[in-house]
Structure formats: C-alpha cells, structure tokens
TORKOL-4160 file (C-alpha; in steps of 0.2 Angstrom, whole numbers, padded with zeros to 4 digits, m for minus):
291
<pt num="1" X="0446" Y="0522" Z="0514"/>
<pt num="2" X="0438" Y="0511" Z="0501"/>
<pt num="3" X="0444" Y="0499" Z="0487"/>
<pt num="4" X="0445" Y="0513" Z="0475"/>
<pt num="5" X="0459" Y="0522" Z="0484"/>
<pt num="6" X="0475" Y="0525" Z="0474"/>
<pt num="7" X="0487" Y="0528" Z="0488"/>
<pt num="8" X="0497" Y="0513" Z="0496"/>
<pt num="9" X="0488" Y="0504" Z="0510"/>
<pt num="10" X="0497" Y="0490" Z="0518"/>
<pt num="11" X="0488" Y="0476" Z="0527"/>
<pt num="12" X="0496" Y="0466" Z="0542"/>
<pt num="13" X="0488" Y="0450" Z="0547"/>
<pt num="14" X="0495" Y="0445" Z="0564"/>
<pt num="15" X="0496" Y="0427" Z="0569"/>
<pt num="16" X="0501" Y="0419" Z="0586"/>
<pt num="17" X="0509" Y="0432" Z="0597"/>
<pt num="18" X="0507" Y="0447" Z="0586"/>
<pt num="19" X="0492" Y="0456" Z="0592"/>
<pt num="20" X="0497" Y="0474" Z="0589"/>
<pt num="21" X="0509" Y="0485" Z="0580"/>
<pt num="22" X="0519" Y="0498" Z="0589"/>
<pt num="23" X="0521" Y="0515" Z="0581"/>
<pt num="24" X="0505" Y="0516" Z="0573"/>
<pt num="25" X="0497" Y="0534" Z="0574"/>
<pt num="26" X="0480" Y="0541" Z="0571"/>
<pt num="27" X="0473" Y="0525" Z="0577"/>
<pt num="28" X="0455" Y="0520" Z="0573"/>
<pt num="29" X="0445" Y="0504" Z="0575"/>
<pt num="30" X="0434" Y="0499" Z="0560"/>
<pt num="31" X="0421" Y="0485" Z="0563"/>
<pt num="32" X="0415" Y="0478" Z="0546"/>
<pt num="33" X="0402" Y="0467" Z="0540"/>
<pt num="34" X="0406" Y="0458" Z="0524"/>
<pt num="35" X="0396" Y="0447" Z="0512"/>
<pt num="36" X="0405" Y="0432" Z="0521"/>
<pt num="37" X="0401" Y="0437" Z="0539"/>
<pt num="38" X="0412" Y="0446" Z="0552"/>
<pt num="39" X="0431" Y="0446" Z="0551"/>
<pt num="40" X="0441" Y="0439" Z="0566"/>
<pt num="41" X="0441" Y="0456" Z="0575"/>
<pt num="42" X="0440" Y="0475" Z="0572"/>
<pt num="43" X="0453" Y="0481" Z="0560"/>
<pt num="44" X="0465" Y="0494" Z="0567"/>
<pt num="45" X="0469" Y="0507" Z="0555"/>
<pt num="46" X="0483" Y="0520" Z="0557"/>
<pt num="47" X="0499" Y="0527" Z="0549"/>
<pt num="48" X="0516" Y="0521" Z="0551"/>
<pt num="49" X="0527" Y="0536" Z="0544"/>
<pt num="50" X="0517" Y="0542" Z="0529"/>
<pt num="51" X="0510" Y="0525" Z="0525"/>
<pt num="52" X="0492" Y="0519" Z="0529"/>
<pt num="53" X="0492" Y="0503" Z="0538"/>
<pt num="54" X="0477" Y="0491" Z="0542"/>
<pt num="55" X="0481" Y="0478" Z="0556"/>
<pt num="56" X="0470" Y="0463" Z="0560"/>
<pt num="57" X="0474" Y="0449" Z="0573"/>
<pt num="58" X="0470" Y="0433" Z="0564"/>
<pt num="59" X="0464" Y="0424" Z="0579"/>
<pt num="60" X="0456" Y="0439" Z="0587"/>
<pt num="61" X="0462" Y="0448" Z="0602"/>
<pt num="62" X="0466" Y="0436" Z="0616"/>
<pt num="63" X="0469" Y="0422" Z="0604"/>
<pt num="64" X="0451" Y="0415" Z="0604"/>
<pt num="65" X="0449" Y="0408" Z="0587"/>
<pt num="66" X="0456" Y="0391" Z="0582"/>
<pt num="67" X="0464" Y="0390" Z="0564"/>
<pt num="68" X="0449" Y="0380" Z="0558"/>
<pt num="69" X="0437" Y="0393" Z="0564"/>
<pt num="70" X="0445" Y="0408" Z="0556"/>
<pt num="71" X="0434" Y="0417" Z="0544"/>
<pt num="72" X="0447" Y="0419" Z="0530"/>
<pt num="73" X="0435" Y="0425" Z="0517"/>
<pt num="74" X="0429" Y="0439" Z="0528"/>
<pt num="75" X="0446" Y="0444" Z="0534"/>
<pt num="76" X="0453" Y="0446" Z="0516"/>
<pt num="77" X="0437" Y="0454" Z="0509"/>
<pt num="78" X="0438" Y="0467" Z="0524"/>
<pt num="79" X="0455" Y="0471" Z="0519"/>
<pt num="80" X="0450" Y="0474" Z="0501"/>
<pt num="81" X="0435" Y="0485" Z="0507"/>
<pt num="82" X="0448" Y="0496" Z="0516"/>
<pt num="83" X="0459" Y="0498" Z="0501"/>
<pt num="84" X="0473" Y="0486" Z="0505"/>
<pt num="85" X="0484" Y="0482" Z="0491"/>
<pt num="86" X="0497" Y="0472" Z="0499"/>
<pt num="87" X="0497" Y="0460" Z="0514"/>
<pt num="88" X="0511" Y="0455" Z="0526"/>
<pt num="89" X="0506" Y="0439" Z="0535"/>
<pt num="90" X="0514" Y="0435" Z="0551"/>
<pt num="91" X="0513" Y="0416" Z="0556"/>
<pt num="92" X="0521" Y="0404" Z="0569"/>
<pt num="93" X="0527" Y="0389" Z="0560"/>
<pt num="94" X="0537" Y="0373" Z="0564"/>
<pt num="95" X="0553" Y="0369" Z="0555"/>
<pt num="96" X="0555" Y="0354" Z="0544"/>
<pt num="97" X="0573" Y="0356" Z="0541"/>
<pt num="98" X="0588" Y="0356" Z="0553"/>
<pt num="99" X="0595" Y="0372" Z="0545"/>
<pt num="100" X="0580" Y="0382" Z="0549"/>
<pt num="101" X="0582" Y="0384" Z="0568"/>
<pt num="102" X="0569" Y="0389" Z="0581"/>
<pt num="103" X="0570" Y="0408" Z="0581"/>
<pt num="104" X="0573" Y="0410" Z="0562"/>
<pt num="105" X="0561" Y="0418" Z="0550"/>
<pt num="106" X="0557" Y="0411" Z="0534"/>
<pt num="107" X="0549" Y="0419" Z="0519"/>
<pt num="108" X="0541" Y="0405" Z="0509"/>
<pt num="109" X="0537" Y="0405" Z="0491"/>
<pt num="110" X="0526" Y="0390" Z="0489"/>
<pt num="111" X="0512" Y="0381" Z="0499"/>
<pt num="112" X="0504" Y="0364" Z="0500"/>
<pt num="113" X="0487" Y="0365" Z="0506"/>
<pt num="114" X="0481" Y="0350" Z="0517"/>
<pt num="115" X="0466" Y="0359" Z="0525"/>
<pt num="116" X="0450" Y="0350" Z="0525"/>
<pt num="117" X="0436" Y="0361" Z="0533"/>
<pt num="118" X="0439" Y="0378" Z="0525"/>
<pt num="119" X="0431" Y="0388" Z="0510"/>
<pt num="120" X="0445" Y="0394" Z="0499"/>
<pt num="121" X="0437" Y="0404" Z="0486"/>
<pt num="122" X="0425" Y="0420" Z="0484"/>
<pt num="123" X="0419" Y="0412" Z="0468"/>
<pt num="124" X="0404" Y="0401" Z="0470"/>
<pt num="125" X="0385" Y="0401" Z="0471"/>
<pt num="126" X="0383" Y="0407" Z="0453"/>
<pt num="127" X="0400" Y="0413" Z="0448"/>
<pt num="128" X="0416" Y="0403" Z="0443"/>
<pt num="129" X="0434" Y="0410" Z="0442"/>
<pt num="130" X="0450" Y="0401" Z="0441"/>
<pt num="131" X="0466" Y="0411" Z="0446"/>
<pt num="132" X="0483" Y="0405" Z="0445"/>
<pt num="133" X="0492" Y="0399" Z="0461"/>
<pt num="134" X="0508" Y="0393" Z="0452"/>
<pt num="135" X="0518" Y="0407" Z="0461"/>
<pt num="136" X="0507" Y="0411" Z="0476"/>
<pt num="137" X="0518" Y="0424" Z="0485"/>
<pt num="138" X="0522" Y="0441" Z="0478"/>
<pt num="139" X="0540" Y="0441" Z="0473"/>
<pt num="140" X="0542" Y="0460" Z="0475"/>
<pt num="141" X="0535" Y="0461" Z="0493"/>
<pt num="142" X="0545" Y="0446" Z="0498"/>
<pt num="143" X="0561" Y="0454" Z="0492"/>
<pt num="144" X="0557" Y="0469" Z="0502"/>
<pt num="145" X="0554" Y="0459" Z="0518"/>
<pt num="146" X="0569" Y="0449" Z="0516"/>
<pt num="147" X="0580" Y="0464" Z="0513"/>
<pt num="148" X="0573" Y="0472" Z="0528"/>
<pt num="149" X="0576" Y="0457" Z="0539"/>
<pt num="150" X="0594" Y="0455" Z="0532"/>
<pt num="151" X="0598" Y="0473" Z="0535"/>
<pt num="152" X="0592" Y="0471" Z="0553"/>
<pt num="153" X="0604" Y="0457" Z="0556"/>
<pt num="154" X="0590" Y="0444" Z="0558"/>
<pt num="155" X="0593" Y="0426" Z="0553"/>
<pt num="156" X="0582" Y="0424" Z="0538"/>
<pt num="157" X="0578" Y="0411" Z="0525"/>
<pt num="158" X="0571" Y="0416" Z="0508"/>
<pt num="159" X="0560" Y="0404" Z="0498"/>
<pt num="160" X="0554" Y="0387" Z="0503"/>
<pt num="161" X="0538" Y="0377" Z="0505"/>
<pt num="162" X="0525" Y="0379" Z="0518"/>
<pt num="163" X="0514" Y="0364" Z="0521"/>
<pt num="164" X="0497" Y="0370" Z="0529"/>
<pt num="165" X="0488" Y="0357" Z="0540"/>
<pt num="166" X="0471" Y="0359" Z="0547"/>
<pt num="167" X="0475" Y="0358" Z="0565"/>
<pt num="168" X="0473" Y="0363" Z="0579"/>
<pt num="169" X="0483" Y="0347" Z="0584"/>
<pt num="170" X="0501" Y="0346" Z="0580"/>
<pt num="171" X="0507" Y="0332" Z="0568"/>
<pt num="172" X="0509" Y="0314" Z="0572"/>
<pt num="173" X="0527" Y="0307" Z="0569"/>
<pt num="174" X="0521" Y="0298" Z="0554"/>
<pt num="175" X="0514" Y="0314" Z="0546"/>
<pt num="176" X="0529" Y="0324" Z="0551"/>
<pt num="177" X="0540" Y="0310" Z="0543"/>
<pt num="178" X="0529" Y="0311" Z="0527"/>
<pt num="179" X="0530" Y="0329" Z="0525"/>
<pt num="180" X="0549" Y="0328" Z="0527"/>
<pt num="181" X="0550" Y="0316" Z="0512"/>
<pt num="182" X="0540" Y="0329" Z="0502"/>
<pt num="183" X="0554" Y="0341" Z="0505"/>
<pt num="184" X="0544" Y="0354" Z="0513"/>
<pt num="185" X="0553" Y="0368" Z="0524"/>
<pt num="186" X="0540" Y="0373" Z="0537"/>
<pt num="187" X="0523" Y="0368" Z="0543"/>
<pt num="188" X="0509" Y="0379" Z="0549"/>
<pt num="189" X="0490" Y="0380" Z="0551"/>
<pt num="190" X="0485" Y="0397" Z="0544"/>
<pt num="191" X="0492" Y="0403" Z="0528"/>
<pt num="192" X="0479" Y="0393" Z="0518"/>
<pt num="193" X="0467" Y="0398" Z="0511"/>
<pt num="194" X="0472" Y="0415" Z="0516"/>
<pt num="195" X="0485" Y="0416" Z="0502"/>
<pt num="196" X="0472" Y="0409" Z="0489"/>
<pt num="197" X="0459" Y="0422" Z="0494"/>
<pt num="198" X="0472" Y="0436" Z="0493"/>
<pt num="199" X="0476" Y="0431" Z="0476"/>
<pt num="200" X="0458" Y="0431" Z="0471"/>
<pt num="201" X="0456" Y="0448" Z="0478"/>
<pt num="202" X="0472" Y="0454" Z="0468"/>
<pt num="203" X="0481" Y="0459" Z="0484"/>
<pt num="204" X="0500" Y="0455" Z="0485"/>
<pt num="205" X="0504" Y="0443" Z="0499"/>
<pt num="206" X="0519" Y="0438" Z="0508"/>
<pt num="207" X="0523" Y="0429" Z="0524"/>
<pt num="208" X="0535" Y="0431" Z="0538"/>
<pt num="209" X="0535" Y="0413" Z="0545"/>
<pt num="210" X="0542" Y="0413" Z="0563"/>
<pt num="211" X="0550" Y="0396" Z="0566"/>
<pt num="212" X="0546" Y="0391" Z="0584"/>
<pt num="213" X="0550" Y="0372" Z="0585"/>
<pt num="214" X="0556" Y="0357" Z="0575"/>
<pt num="215" X="0539" Y="0349" Z="0575"/>
<pt num="216" X="0541" Y="0331" Z="0581"/>
<pt num="217" X="0553" Y="0324" Z="0568"/>
<pt num="218" X="0569" Y="0330" Z="0575"/>
<pt num="219" X="0576" Y="0317" Z="0587"/>
<pt num="220" X="0589" Y="0329" Z="0594"/>
<pt num="221" X="0575" Y="0339" Z="0603"/>
<pt num="222" X="0560" Y="0336" Z="0613"/>
<pt num="223" X="0543" Y="0335" Z="0605"/>
<pt num="224" X="0534" Y="0352" Z="0602"/>
<pt num="225" X="0528" Y="0360" Z="0618"/>
<pt num="226" X="0517" Y="0374" Z="0619"/>
<pt num="227" X="0527" Y="0383" Z="0633"/>
<pt num="228" X="0543" Y="0382" Z="0622"/>
<pt num="229" X="0533" Y="0388" Z="0607"/>
<pt num="230" X="0527" Y="0403" Z="0616"/>
<pt num="231" X="0544" Y="0408" Z="0623"/>
<pt num="232" X="0552" Y="0407" Z="0606"/>
<pt num="233" X="0537" Y="0415" Z="0597"/>
<pt num="234" X="0538" Y="0430" Z="0608"/>
<pt num="235" X="0557" Y="0433" Z="0604"/>
<pt num="236" X="0552" Y="0430" Z="0585"/>
<pt num="237" X="0538" Y="0443" Z="0586"/>
<pt num="238" X="0550" Y="0456" Z="0591"/>
<pt num="239" X="0560" Y="0453" Z="0576"/>
<pt num="240" X="0545" Y="0452" Z="0565"/>
<pt num="241" X="0539" Y="0470" Z="0571"/>
<pt num="242" X="0557" Y="0476" Z="0567"/>
<pt num="243" X="0556" Y="0469" Z="0549"/>
<pt num="244" X="0539" Y="0477" Z="0547"/>
<pt num="245" X="0544" Y="0494" Z="0553"/>
<pt num="246" X="0559" Y="0493" Z="0541"/>
<pt num="247" X="0550" Y="0486" Z="0526"/>
<pt num="248" X="0535" Y="0498" Z="0526"/>
<pt num="249" X="0544" Y="0514" Z="0521"/>
<pt num="250" X="0552" Y="0504" Z="0507"/>
<pt num="251" X="0535" Y="0499" Z="0499"/>
<pt num="252" X="0532" Y="0513" Z="0487"/>
<pt num="253" X="0526" Y="0516" Z="0469"/>
<pt num="254" X="0518" Y="0504" Z="0457"/>
<pt num="255" X="0517" Y="0486" Z="0463"/>
<pt num="256" X="0526" Y="0480" Z="0447"/>
<pt num="257" X="0520" Y="0462" Z="0449"/>
<pt num="258" X="0506" Y="0451" Z="0442"/>
<pt num="259" X="0496" Y="0450" Z="0458"/>
<pt num="260" X="0486" Y="0466" Z="0454"/>
<pt num="261" X="0479" Y="0458" Z="0438"/>
<pt num="262" X="0476" Y="0440" Z="0444"/>
<pt num="263" X="0458" Y="0440" Z="0440"/>
<pt num="264" X="0460" Y="0445" Z="0422"/>
<pt num="265" X="0454" Y="0432" Z="0410"/>
<pt num="266" X="0450" Y="0420" Z="0425"/>
<pt num="267" X="0431" Y="0421" Z="0424"/>
<pt num="268" X="0422" Y="0406" Z="0416"/>
<pt num="269" X="0404" Y="0411" Z="0419"/>
<pt num="270" X="0396" Y="0421" Z="0406"/>
<pt num="271" X="0393" Y="0439" Z="0414"/>
<pt num="272" X="0375" Y="0439" Z="0408"/>
<pt num="273" X="0371" Y="0424" Z="0419"/>
<pt num="274" X="0380" Y="0430" Z="0435"/>
<pt num="275" X="0366" Y="0435" Z="0447"/>
<pt num="276" X="0366" Y="0454" Z="0450"/>
<pt num="277" X="0366" Y="0450" Z="0469"/>
<pt num="278" X="0383" Y="0441" Z="0467"/>
<pt num="279" X="0390" Y="0456" Z="0456"/>
<pt num="280" X="0385" Y="0468" Z="0470"/>
<pt num="281" X="0392" Y="0458" Z="0484"/>
<pt num="282" X="0409" Y="0455" Z="0476"/>
<pt num="283" X="0410" Y="0472" Z="0469"/>
<pt num="284" X="0426" Y="0477" Z="0479"/>
<pt num="285" X="0435" Y="0463" Z="0471"/>
<pt num="286" X="0427" Y="0461" Z="0453"/>
<pt num="287" X="0420" Y="0478" Z="0450"/>
<pt num="288" X="0432" Y="0483" Z="0437"/>
<pt num="289" X="0429" Y="0467" Z="0427"/>
<pt num="290" X="0410" Y="0464" Z="0430"/>
<pt num="291" X="0397" Y="0478" Z="0427"/>
C-alpha cells in the first residue's frame, strides 16, 4: 500500500482503552520510519469485510506514551504513507455539560487547542502552507459514524466543541469553570494537533469521543478518578468498536467533501525556493502539488 492507492483505506487511531480491533483479517504489522521519526507503534493492517483498515494505538501498546509525548506528525504521516484517506479517531474525554453523561459518545465538530508543547504542522524549515481549519472535522465521515451509533442504540451526541489541553494532569476547578463559561462540550488531551495534521495531509478526520467523567466542575459527582474513568472507558470502548464495525461497510465511493483538496491554494512559499529535500520528504502529502 502507498499514498497513490485509489481504493478506500480507513485509518483507526485508538485512544485510551482501544488497543486493537476485533474482526480484522489478513493481519500484518508495519513498522515505519517517517521524516518526523517513529510513530507511536507498529501499524496493524488488515481487512474488515472488503475494506482495508490500518490501526494504530495512539499511546502505544501498553499505554506507555503520555499525551505530550505522542509523535503526532509521525502518526499521521505514516497513515498517509499507507494510503489512508479517512481516519476515525477514538478518544476518552471528560464531559463539560450535564446532558453528556459518562458512557455517552460525542462526535464533535469543533476544537479549541490549548496545547503548548506540540508541533502542529508538517510545513516548516523552508516551506509555508496555511490550511483552513474553520470546519476541522469531516462532515461526511461524522454523519456515517453518528448514523452507525444511532442504529446500534448507543446514546450519541452529534456536534459540539472539544477543548484540548496539554495534560497529562486533569484540569483545576478554576480551569474547568472557565472552559464551561466558553460553552465547550467535552475536554480531552489528544485530538490536537492530530486533527490539524490530518487536514494538512488531506485525510478526512472524525472523532468518537468517549465520555468517561464530568471533569471536576460537577458538584453532584466526585472528582475525576482514574479507576472510575477506566471502568466507564471499557464500557465505552465496546460501543466504539460496535460503531466502527457498523460504519466501515458504509464508507464507500468518492469522499464528496473538501478534505481531499485542503492543500489546494494553501502554499505561500514559491515552489522554486522550497528545498528539494523538503519536497522529497513531504512527497506523500504534497507530491501532486509540488514537483
């Protein structure tokens, strides 16, 4: 598989609690080196029905990589190298609204990025590009995931804002109260800059956000506790796997969204001054625009 494949290849990035996908056949492990270093782990490739699937555990097998240590650029670039055109991200989150109960699944359509230590672009060191992040989530993929969850009887919420904090600590009460004033719906530590990089790579991106707790703002419940988070997360992961298994057969045909042309007209650097080493390194992403 490579970035020039024309058949559909779906990427799944598993977050806390999701380290494998049942039902994958013809399994292979692919260990990649990218221009940005090594991804979180080996990619697991296989087929689910007639669809090629590429799975990556975001935190590595055994959950050994902290949110701030994830090599997001390598993870997304590796997906592109393997021909992935759409990514389903699965992430544990805290709920910032009472109606989003622990155990619910949210498909957010907006992000607020409060991370501080992460490199959020492929374009630097001699090349500048500005992609639009006005609508950071693929609406087509989101619709498919929501319909798959609803048809399975899972309590789902479509739309909403995900505020991404650096972590790995949970929020203070003051921070949680501030985010609530902003009107955000969920809080997590991993979807940024993942979504930004997927957009730069022209990969459709949508998130199954698994609500595990009410952060620390909700006076009606005890403060967020790792043991409770893990218990609810395990229940949520089973639902996420059910959604993925239902959704993947429905992902067919042309994408029909703007994601696949995100880089068009985004380059500010004159092509003749971009170092050839950069063009070569970024070829899986920029090859159809920069010769």
